[in-house]
N, C-alpha and C positions, 0 to 999 in steps of 0.2 A: 426533608422528604416526608410527605404525608404517608402514613402507614398503610392506607388502603391501596395506594399506588406504588408502594415500595418495590414490589417484585417486577412490575412493568418497567419502572424507571431503571432498575438494575439491569434487566434483560436488554433494554434499549442501549444502555451504555456499553454493555458487553458486545452487542451486535455491531455497534459502531466501531469498536476496537478491532473486531474481526474483519469488517468490511474495509477499514483503512489499511490493514495489513495486506489483504488480498489485492487492493489497488496498488500498493507499493510493490508487491510481487510481480504484477504485470509489467512494471517498468524495469525489472531485472532481466537483462539480456540472456537468452538461452541458446543463441546460435541460429534462431529463426526470426524472421522479420515480424515485427508487431508494431502497429502505430503507437502503442502505449510507450514505446521506448523513447519517443521524441516529442509527443504531443504537449507535455508540460514544461519543456525547455523554453526559457524566455529569451527573446531577442529584442534589441532596442528598435522600436518602430515609431517614427515621428516623435522622438523624445520620450516615449513611454515604454516600459518593459511589457511586452505582449507575448502570450504563449503562442507557440508555433501553430497549434491547432486552431487558434483564433485568426490566423493570418494566412493560412495555406491549407490546401487539401493534402491529406496524407494517405497513400495507398500502398498496397503490397502486391505488385503484379506477379512476383515470383516469390518462392519461399524464403530466399535469402537476399531480397532486395526491397528497400523502402524507397518510395518516390514521393518527394515533397514538391508540390506545385503551388507557389505563392500566387495569391489573387492579384497582388500588385507586384509587377516585375522589379520595382525599386527595392523590394524587401529581400531579394535573393542574397545579396551580399551580407545583410544583417543576420539572416537565418544561417548562412554558411559559417559566419564568424561564431555564432552562438553554439553551433554543433561542434566546431573545433574546440571551443572553450569548455564544453561540457566534458564530463569524465566517461563518455561512452567508449572511447578507444576506437572509434570508427572515423575514417577520413571521408568527408563528403566529396562528391564529384558533381561539378556544376557546369552547365552549358550556357548559363546566363538567363535561362527561362525556368528550368526545373533543376532540382537537386536530387541526385541519386545517392543512396547510402547502401553500398554493398556490405552485407553482414558476413564477416569472415567466421570460420569455425573457431570455437573457443579453445584456447590452449588449456592444458591440464592445470597449470598454476592459476589461470584466470577462473576456471571452474571452481577450484577450491576457495578462492577469494570470494566469489559470488555466493558459494554455499555458506561461508561465514557470515556474509551480509544477511542471508535468509535467516540463519539462526538468530542473529542479533535482532532482526526486525520481529521475529516471532516472540522473542523474549520481551521486547517492548510491549507487544500486544498482551502478553500474559500479565505483565506488571499493571497495565491499565485495567485488566479484568480483576486482578487482586485488589487494586485500589477501590474499584466499585464495590467489591464484596465487603471491604473494610468499612466503607461509607454506609452500606446497608446494615451491617452489624452494629455500628455506632448509633444509627437511627433507631434500631430495635431496642438497644440498651437505654437510650433516652426515653423511649416510650414506656419501658418497664419502670424506670425511675420515676416517671411522671404518673405512674399508676394507671396508664392507659391499657396495659396488658399485664397478665399474670406471669410469674416465673416460668410456668409450664408452657404458656404461649410463646414466651421468649425463646425457650429451648427449641420448640417446634419451628419457629420462624427462622432461627439461626440454622437449623438443619436444612430448611427449604432454601435459604440463601446460599448455603454451601453447595447445594446440588447444581445451581446455575453455573458458577465458575468451573466446576468439574467438567461439565459438558462442553463449555466453550473452550477450555484449555485443551480438551481432547481434539476438538475441531481444529484448533490452531496447530497442534502437533501434527495432525494428519495432513493439513494443508502445507505445512513447512516440509514435511517428509516428501510429499508429492513434488514440490518445487525443487527440492534437492535432487531427487531422482531424475527429474527432467533436465536439470543442469548437468548432472554427471553422465547422462546418456550421450553417446557420441553420434 
């Protein structure tokens, strides 16, 4: 890492970890319909694994209903099979042309299990952020050993590097708490 771009690179890595976590949170079911629940599930389509969002239109006509309308009617069975094989816990209803996914309310046990998933995913994001901080600190130490910066500059740089993960970890904690409260709300 070049020292002049160090802070920008670290912030970019931390931002990517936060964004990936938020994307994963969208796919966690909260009792209301969201296209993010199914769009990245893959189905076999003409011998290739294809995401549902690349082979069908996904809409939410009602708060607790997802409608998947394949552009090619021959893909209905493949999408239906992929939905059954996924761990959504929702049974698809097909009429041969479109697939409906009625979203049932979550049970208390399922809510708790999903809350654990949220905590685990948030912890993964924190680990990514801490790894980026470690890489930044290592780069700063190498620069100090190579006499590119003084010991005082190293201390200031390490302090600046520490401020970044602190702010991102707070954002992650807030986002995880919001998702947990959304899950636990009836």
